[in-house]
BAKE-47696 format. One record per residue: x, y, z of N, C-alpha, C in turn. Coordinates in pm, whole numbers, padded with zeros to 5 digits, always signed. Example, Ala and Ser with C-alpha at 12.3 -4.5 7.8 and 13.67 -1.06 7.14 Angstrom:
<nodes>
+01319-00569+00780+01230-00450+00780+01320-00330+00780;+01285-00225+00708+01367-00106+00714+01290+00003+00787;
</nodes>
This chain:
<nodes>
+06855+06195+11428+06994+06158+11392+07091+06244+11472;+07191+06179+11531+07295+06251+11604+07406+06294+11507;+07446+06420+11519+07553+06476+11437+07666+06520+11531;+07780+06457+11516+07898+06492+11599+07977+06602+11527;+07998+06713+11595+08073+06825+11537+08208+06833+11607;+08313+06809+11532+08448+06810+11586+08515+06944+11556;+08589+06997+11653+08656+07125+11636+08787+07125+11715;+08872+07220+11683+08998+07238+11757+09049+07379+11727;+09067+07459+11832+09111+07597+11813+08995+07695+11819;+09026+07818+11844+08923+07920+11866+08834+07940+11743;+08893+07954+11626+08811+07980+11507+08729+07857+11469;+08786+07741+11483+08713+07618+11456+08595+07603+11553;+08615+07643+11679+08506+07638+11778+08391+07731+11737;+08425+07851+11689+08320+07945+11645+08240+07887+11528;+08308+07819+11438+08240+07755+11325+08147+07645+11375;+08199+07564+11467+08118+07453+11521+07995+07505+11594;+08011+07611+11672+07897+07668+11745+07791+07722+11648;+07837+07787+11541+07742+07841+11443+07664+07729+11376;+07733+07621+11337+07665+07508+11271+07572+07438+11367;+07615+07425+11493+07532+07357+11593+07399+07427+11613;+07400+07560+11614+07276+07636+11631+07194+07639+11502;+07260+07644+11389+07193+07662+11260+07131+07534+11206;+07198+07421+11226+07158+07295+11161+07016+07251+11199;+06973+07252+11325+06836+07208+11357+06728+07297+11296;+06761+07421+11260+06661+07509+11198+06637+07469+11053;+06736+07403+10993+06722+07356+10856+06662+07215+10854;+06707+07130+10946+06658+06992+10956+06619+06966+11102;+06491+06966+11128+06444+06947+11265+06471+06805+11319;+06504+06711+11231+06521+06572+11273+06662+06542+11322;+06753+06638+11313+06892+06611+11352+06920+06674+11488;+07016+06614+11559+07057+06663+11691+07209+06679+11691;+07259+06799+11666+07405+06819+11667+07462+06818+11808;+07588+06774+11817+07656+06765+11948+07799+06813+11931;+07842+06900+12025+07982+06942+12029+08028+06948+12174;+08153+06916+12196+08204+06898+12331+08197+07025+12415;+08212+07140+12355+08218+07263+12432+08082+07302+12488;+07972+07249+12430+07838+07290+12470+07758+07179+12535;+07786+07054+12503+07695+06945+12538+07751+06848+12641;+07861+06883+12708+07912+06802+12817+07872+06869+12948;+07804+06797+13033+07755+06853+13159+07871+06883+13252;+07850+06983+13338+07952+07019+13436+07979+06901+13528;+08105+06869+13548+08145+06760+13638+08150+06624+13571;+08105+06616+13445+08106+06487+13376+08247+06454+13330;+08277+06325+13314+08406+06282+13260+08403+06306+13109;+08478+06407+13066+08464+06452+12928+08505+06345+12828;+08611+06268+12858+08655+06166+12762+08552+06056+12749;+08491+06016+12863+08386+05915+12859+08266+05965+12781;+08233+06092+12802+08118+06152+12734+08142+06158+12583;+08263+06197+12543+08295+06203+12401+08290+06065+12338;+08347+05966+12406+08350+05829+12352+08208+05775+12337;+08122+05802+12437+07984+05754+12431+07910+05818+12314;+07933+05948+12293+07865+06018+12183+07914+05967+12048;+08044+05940+12038+08097+05886+11913+08031+05754+11875;+07999+05672+11975+07940+05541+11948+07797+05549+11900;+07730+05661+11927+07589+05674+11887+07570+05776+11775;+07679+05819+11714+07672+05923+11611+07656+05861+11474;+07575+05927+11393+07552+05880+11256+07641+05953+11156;+07663+06083+11178+07743+06164+11086+07838+06251+11170;+07958+06266+11120+08055+06353+11187+08098+06466+11096;+08092+06588+11147+08138+06705+11075+08268+06754+11139;+08373+06767+11058+08504+06811+11107+08527+06954+11060;+08534+07048+11153+08553+07190+11120+08703+07218+11106;+08749+07230+10982+08892+07241+10953+08925+07383+10909;+09031+07438+10968+09085+07568+10929+09232+07549+10893;+09293+07646+10826+09433+07630+10789+09525+07604+10908;+09489+07657+11026+09579+07645+11139+09557+07521+11225;+09449+07444+11198+09423+07329+11288+09420+07195+11217;+09446+07189+11088+09427+07063+11016+09523+06952+11062;+09631+06988+11131+09724+06886+11182+09712+06869+11333;+09606+06926+11392+09589+06914+11537+09561+06769+11576;+09635+06716+11675+09619+06573+11711+09477+06538+11756;+09412+06625+11834+09278+06592+11883+09178+06586+11769;+09190+06677+11673+09101+06675+11557+09117+06545+11479;+09242+06503+11461+09268+06378+11388+09220+06256+11467;+09230+06263+11601+09182+06153+11684+09031+06135+11668;+08956+06246+11676+08811+06236+11665+08770+06190+11526;+08840+06238+11422+08809+06193+11286+08833+06043+11272;+08945+05995+11329+08975+05852+11323+08874+05771+11402;+08832+05818+11519+08734+05747+11600+08600+05741+11530;+08561+05850+11464+08435+05850+11389+08437+05748+11277;+08548+05740+11204+08556+05649+11090+08550+05504+11134;+08589+05474+11258+08587+05336+11307+08453+05297+11366;+08378+05395+11419+08252+05363+11486+08133+05370+11392;+08144+05446+11286+08032+05459+11193+08041+05348+11089;+07934+05269+11080+07935+05153+10988+07951+05198+10845;+07872+05294+10803+07886+05352+10670+07953+05488+10690;+08075+05501+10644+08157+05618+10672+08090+05745+10622;+08054+05833+10718+07998+05964+10685+08074+06070+10765;+08203+06072+10747+08286+06174+10808+08307+06284+10705;+08262+06403+10737+08261+06512+10640+08348+06628+10688;+08473+06637+10645+08552+06755+10676+08496+06878+10602;+08477+06987+10675+08431+07112+10615+08544+07213+10631;+08598+07260+10518+08718+07345+10523+08677+07492+10513;+08742+07572+10595+08713+07716+10604+08840+07795+10571;+08828+07890+10476+08940+07973+10430+09054+07888+10373;+09020+07779+10310+09114+07694+10238+09032+07609+10142;+09098+07528+10063+09029+07441+09969+09053+07295+10007;+08964+07205+09966+08986+07063+09996+09121+07012+09945;+09170+07070+09834+09298+07026+09781+09416+07061+09870;+09397+07155+09963+09505+07194+10054+09513+07104+10177;+09420+07015+10192+09428+06919+10303+09541+06820+10279;+09607+06782+10386+09704+06674+10376+09698+06592+10506;+09766+06482+10507+09761+06396+10625+09639+06305+10624;+09599+06253+10742+09489+06156+10752+09355+06205+10701;+09330+06337+10706+09199+06388+10665+09174+06376+10515;+09277+06350+10438+09259+06339+10293+09181+06214+10252;+09166+06117+10344+09091+05995+10310+08940+06019+10307;+08896+06136+10358+08754+06168+10360+08723+06273+10253;+08600+06270+10204+08555+06366+10104+08526+06499+10172;+08611+06598+10148+08596+06728+10211+08515+06822+10123;+08453+06922+10186+08374+07022+10115+08407+07161+10168;+08392+07259+10080+08410+07396+10123+08293+07439+10211;+08322+07531+10305+08216+07583+10390+08153+07704+10319;+08082+07674+10209+08009+07776+10135+07871+07720+10097;+07798+07794+10018+07660+07753+09984+07659+07617+09916;+07748+07593+09823+07750+07465+09751+07798+07352+09842;+07907+07379+09916+07963+07275+10002+07869+07233+10112;+07806+07330+10179+07714+07295+10287+07590+07225+10232;+07554+07258+10105+07442+07188+10041+07474+07040+10022;+07597+07007+09985+07636+06866+09970+07634+06794+10103;+07678+06861+10209+07677+06800+10342+07533+06773+10387;+07443+06869+10362+07303+06849+10400+07240+06735+10321;+07279+06722+10195+07228+06611+10114+07271+06477+10172;+07397+06470+10218+07448+06346+10280+07370+06315+10407;+07349+06418+10491+07273+06397+10615+07130+06357+10583;+07069+06422+10487+06930+06396+10452+06909+06254+10401;+07012+06200+10333+06998+06064+10279+06991+05959+10388;+07038+05994+10510+07034+05897+10619+06917+05913+10712;+06822+06000+10678+06708+06024+10767+06593+05926+10747;+06599+05841+10646+06493+05742+10624+06361+05807+10592;+06256+05774+10672+06121+05825+10648+06112+05975+10671;+06204+06030+10749+06200+06174+10779+06280+06256+10677;+06321+06193+10572+06401+06260+10470+06317+06365+10397;+06382+06478+10366+06317+06586+10294+06333+06566+10143;+06235+06616+10068+06248+06615+09924+06362+06708+09883;+06431+06672+09774+06547+06751+09730+06510+06897+09706;+06394+06921+09640+06351+07058+09612+06320+07133+09741;+06258+07063+09835+06225+07125+09963+06353+07162+10040;+06451+07074+10035+06577+07100+10103+06648+07222+10043;+06644+07234+09911+06705+07348+09844+06637+07479+09884;+06506+07476+09892+06433+07597+09929+06463+07638+10073;+06469+07537+10161+06502+07568+10301+06643+07624+10312;+06735+07566+10234+06874+07613+10237+06884+07756+10186;+06804+07789+10083+06806+07925+10030+06766+08026+10138;+06674+07985+10225+06626+08075+10331+06728+08088+10443;+06789+07976+10483+06871+07976+10604+07021+07993+10579;+07068+07971+10459+07212+07987+10435+07263+08128+10467;+07194+08236+10429+07245+08370+10463+07268+08391+10612;+07186+08325+10696+07204+08337+10840+07339+08278+10884;+07369+08159+10831+07498+08096+10865+07614+08173+10804;+07594+08219+10681+07700+08294+10615+07736+08419+10695;+07637+08485+10752+07662+08605+10833+07748+08571+10954;+07721+08458+11018+07801+08415+11133+07945+08383+11091;+07959+08319+10977+08093+08281+10929+08175+08405+10893;+08111+08504+10833+08182+08627+10795+08230+08704+10916;+08167+08681+11032+08206+08753+11154+08323+08687+11227;+08365+08571+11180+08478+08501+11245+08606+08578+11217;+08684+08611+11319+08807+08691+11298+08910+08615+11216;+09001+08692+11157+09109+08631+11079+09204+08558+11172;+09274+08462+11116+09371+08384+11195+09487+08474+11236;+09527+08461+11361+09643+08537+11409+09770+08472+11357;+09866+08557+11317+09992+08506+11265+10076+08452+11380;+10128+08331+11367+10213+08276+11474+10341+08355+11486;+10386+08371+11610+10511+08442+11635+10630+08355+11593;+10708+08408+11502+10823+08332+11452+10933+08327+11559;+10986+08210+11582+11096+08192+11677+11227+08201+11600;+11304+08301+11633+11430+08325+11561+11540+08241+11623;+11609+08170+11538+11722+08089+11584+11847+08175+11594;+11950+08118+11658+12077+08188+11667+12135+08213+11529;+12117+08116+11439+12166+08133+11303+12098+08249+11232;+11965+08264+11254+11892+08376+11193+11945+08509+11244;+11971+08517+11374+12020+08641+11433+12159+08675+11381;+12246+08573+11371+12380+08597+11319+12375+08640+11173;+12285+08581+11098+12270+08618+10957+12225+08763+10943;+12134+08805+11031+12088+08944+11027+12201+09040+11064;+12279+09003+11168+12392+09088+11208+12494+09101+11095;+12519+08989+11026+12613+08992+10914+12561+09082+10802;+12432+09071+10773+12373+09155+10668+12380+09303+10704;+12353+09335+10831+12360+09474+10876+12503+09527+10869;+12599+09442+10906+12740+09484+10900+12784+09511+10757;+12741+09425+10666+12775+09445+10525+12714+09573+10471;+12589+09600+10510+12524+09722+10464+12594+09846+10520;+12634+09839+10648+12704+09953+10707+12838+09977+10638;+12910+09867+10607+13038+09879+10539+13019+09937+10398;+12911+09894+10330+12884+09946+10196+12858+10097+10200;+12780+10140+10298+12751+10283+10309+12876+10363+10344;+12961+10305+10430+13084+10375+10468+13178+10389+10349;+13184+10284+10266+13268+10292+10145+13217+10400+10050;+13085+10409+10036+13028+10513+09950+13062+10651+10004;+13051+10667+10137+13083+10796+10197+13229+10833+10177;+13319+10733+10192+13463+10760+10175+13493+10797+10030;+13430+10726+09935+13452+10757+09794+13404+10898+09762;+13287+10935+09817+13236+11071+09794+13328+11176+09857;+13382+11144+09976+13474+11238+10042+13603+11254+09962;+13654+11141+09911+13777+11148+09830+13754+11229+09702;+13640+11210+09640+13608+11285+09518+13598+11435+09548;+13537+11468+09662+13526+11608+09701+13665+11669+09727;+13751+11590+09795+13886+11640+09824+13964+11666+09696;+13949+11575+09598+14020+11595+09472+13973+11723+09401;+13842+11744+09401+13791+11865+09336+13833+11991+09411;+13836+11982+09545+13876+12098+09624+14024+12128+09605;+14107+12020+09598+14250+12040+09572+14269+12110+09438;+14193+12066+09337+14204+12129+09205+14164+12276+09211;+14055+12305+09286+14010+12444+09298+14114+12531+09369;+14172+12476+09476+14272+12553+09550+14396+12580+09465;+14436+12480+09387+14550+12500+09298+14521+12607+09194;+14398+12604+09143+14360+12706+09045+14361+12845+09107;+14309+12855+09230+14307+12985+09298+14449+13035+09323;+14540+12944+09361+14680+12984+09382+14739+13040+09253;+14719+12967+09142+14774+13011+09014+14711+13143+08971;+14580+13156+08994+14513+13277+08954+14563+13396+09037;+14584+13372+09166+14635+13479+09251+14774+13523+09208;+14861+13424+09176+14996+13458+09130+14991+13533+08997;+14900+13488+08909+14890+13554+08779+14840+13698+08794;+14743+13716+08883+14692+13852+08905+14799+13942+08964;+14875+13885+09059+14982+13965+09121+15087+14005+09018;+15124+13907+08931+15223+13936+08827+15169+14040+08729;+15042+14024+08692+14980+14118+08599+14977+14259+08658;+14943+14267+08788+14936+14398+08853+15073+14467+08853;+15178+14392+08884+15311+14451+08888+15354+14496+08748;+15328+14408+08650+15368+14443+08514+15290+14565+08464;+15159+14567+08493+15078+14680+08449+15120+14808+08517;+15150+14796+08646+15192+14916+08720+15322+14971+08662;+15417+14881+08635+15546+14925+08580+15528+14986+08441;+15444+14923+08359+15425+14973+08223+15360+15110+08223;+15262+15126+08309+15193+15256+08314+15285+15363+08371;+15362+15325+08474+15456+15423+08532+15560+15465+08429;+15609+15367+08352+15708+15397+08248+15648+15487+08142;+15524+15463+08108+15457+15547+08009+15442+15689+08058;+15415+15701+08189+15401+15836+08245+15533+15910+08245;+15640+15841+08285+15772+15904+08285+15814+15943+08143;+15782+15853+08048+15819+15881+07909+15743+16001+07857;+15618+16014+07900+15538+16127+07855+15595+16258+07908;+15643+16255+08032+15700+16376+08090+15836+16410+08028;+15918+16306+08003+16052+16327+07949+16048+16377+07806;+15949+16338+07731+15944+16373+07589+15848+16488+07558;+15811+16560+07660+15716+16671+07636+15791+16792+07581;+15761+16835+07460+15818+16953+07393+15702+17041+07348;+15659+17133+07430+15542+17212+07396+15564+17294+07271;+15469+17288+07185+15472+17365+07060+15386+17488+07074;+15275+17469+07144+15184+17581+07168+15171+17601+07317;+15124+17716+07353+15113+17750+07494+15009+17658+07560;+15046+17604+07676+14954+17517+07751+14966+17371+07720;+15038+17335+07619+15051+17192+07582+15123+17116+07690;+15229+17173+07752+15306+17102+07856+15217+17072+07976;+15121+17159+08003+15029+17135+08115+14940+17015+08087;+14892+17001+07966+14807+16886+07928+14882+16757+07939;+15009+16760+07893+15090+16639+07901+15114+16602+08045;+15137+16699+08128+15159+16672+08270+15035+16612+08335;+14918+16661+08294+14793+16607+08348+14774+16461+08308;+14808+16429+08184+14797+16289+08138+14892+16199+08214;+15013+16249+08242+15110+16170+08319+15058+16144+08459;+14999+16248+08519+14941+16227+08653+14829+16124+08650;+14749+16128+08546+14639+16030+08534+14694+15889+08521;+14800+15871+08446+14861+15738+08432+14916+15688+08564;+14979+15779+08641+15030+15739+08773+14916+15698+08867;+14807+15775+08855+14691+15738+08937+14636+15602+08899;+14631+15570+08771+14585+15439+08725+14675+15329+08775;+14805+15354+08775+14899+15254+08827+14874+15227+08974;+14833+15331+09049+14803+15310+09191+14678+15229+09213;+14579+15248+09122+14453+15173+09136+14474+15024+09120;+14560+14984+09025+14577+14841+08999+14705+14789+09062;+14763+14864+09153+14887+14821+09216+14866+14709+09315;+14972+14655+09373+14964+14547+09472+14872+14586+09587;+14794+14491+09635+14702+14516+09744+14566+14560+09697;+14553+14601+09568+14425+14642+09515+14352+14520+09458;+14228+14541+09408+14146+14436+09344+14124+14318+09439;+14132+14338+09574+14102+14236+09675+14186+14111+09660;+14307+14123+09616+14395+14007+09604+14422+13945+09740;+14443+14028+09841+14472+13976+09974+14352+13897+10029;+14231+13946+10004+14112+13876+10052+14099+13739+09985;+14129+13737+09853+14120+13609+09782+14223+13510+09835;+14343+13560+09862+14447+13471+09916+14410+13422+10055;+14348+13507+10138+14306+13467+10271+14196+13360+10263;+14102+13379+10169+13997+13280+10150+14055+13144+10109;+14151+13147+10018+14215+13022+09974+14283+12953+10091;+14349+13031+10176+14417+12974+10293+14317+12909+10389;+14206+12976+10414+14105+12921+10505+14044+12793+10450;+14016+12789+10319+13961+12669+10257+14059+12553+10267;+14185+12580+10249+14286+12475+10258+14294+12420+10401;+14285+12509+10502+14290+12464+10641+14167+12379+10675;+14050+12420+10626+13929+12341+10650+13939+12203+10587;+13995+12197+10467+14010+12068+10401+14105+11978+10479;+14213+12032+10529+14307+11952+10605+14243+11898+10733;+14158+11978+10798+14090+11930+10918+13993+11816+10885;+13919+11831+10773+13828+11723+10732+13903+11594+10703;+14015+11604+10635+14095+11485+10605+14145+11420+10734;+14184+11501+10829+14235+11449+10956+14123+11376+11032;+14000+11431+11029+13888+11363+11093+13858+11229+11028;+13861+11226+10894+13835+11100+10822+13940+10995+10857;+14067+11035+10862+14173+10940+10899+14155+10890+11042;+14111+10977+11131+14091+10939+11271+13976+10840+11284;+13866+10862+11209+13751+10770+11215+13788+10631+11165;+13869+10625+11061+13907+10496+11005+14008+10423+11093;+14097+10497+11156+14201+10434+11238+14160+10414+11382;+14059+10490+11426+14014+10480+11565+14095+10567+11660;+14192+10641+11610+14272+10730+11693+14201+10865+11707;+14219+10931+11824+14156+11063+11840+14220+11163+11745;+14144+11259+11691+14199+11358+11599+14296+11451+11670;+14397+11496+11594+14495+11589+11651+14432+11725+11670;+14472+11794+11777+14419+11929+11804+14487+12028+11712;+14411+12082+11616+14468+12171+11516+14462+12316+11561;+14415+12341+11685+14404+12479+11732+14536+12535+11779;+14634+12445+11811+14764+12490+11860+14858+12515+11744;
</nodes>
């Protein structure tokens, strides 16, 4: 019996080659044929295919997800269905299910390329062998022995390569628009964070100014109060016992010394005021840079 094996595409060809080599080992009475192996060099391939189709009893269609709509595969399936008196066109699907078939191939009974599916295909082929037909039990035993060999070949078939997507102008414009929106969203977040920081820094600088003024006022008032206390101590000193005027004088000197310690310029007031001034200048430069980035104008030179 002649078995026509139809294929299209690299993975489908590998499946067809594996079945072509494997099938005669299971059924010695069959002769599989595939175009890639059984057309002689220099022969007219279309004539050879047509001649083989006319003498074929069963056709096996090696279907994969990527080739089920291939025109040549559909042509051979259609030619087989017209030349075979009793339709025995058997699509064998690989890495898909028969329910995923669509188009012209759905008119044929498809089977999975697994142990159960290939068993059904062999049963169909065996039913057409006449006197050379194998007993059902014998066929099952032979299949149990030889199926692992075919399964090993099928497992070695590489995965389908993903087709390169062709991007349209609309797709590219949509991506540019999405990127622009994302950039604008991030810029708005950055500006909001910068504004929040500026508000907090303004509040801190105002607090430092008030604190500096309060410290300065406190220092002056404390200095005056202590100096007045010292003068009052000296003016009201009336010694009752010997040496008392000396003690009062010493206390007055101590008060004057204390007034000098907390007087203007002490307690690092000048350093704090200088720090506040530098922070305010840095903030103004940052604000100027932000305004320049948004307006596109070069920043003003703040060094002059």
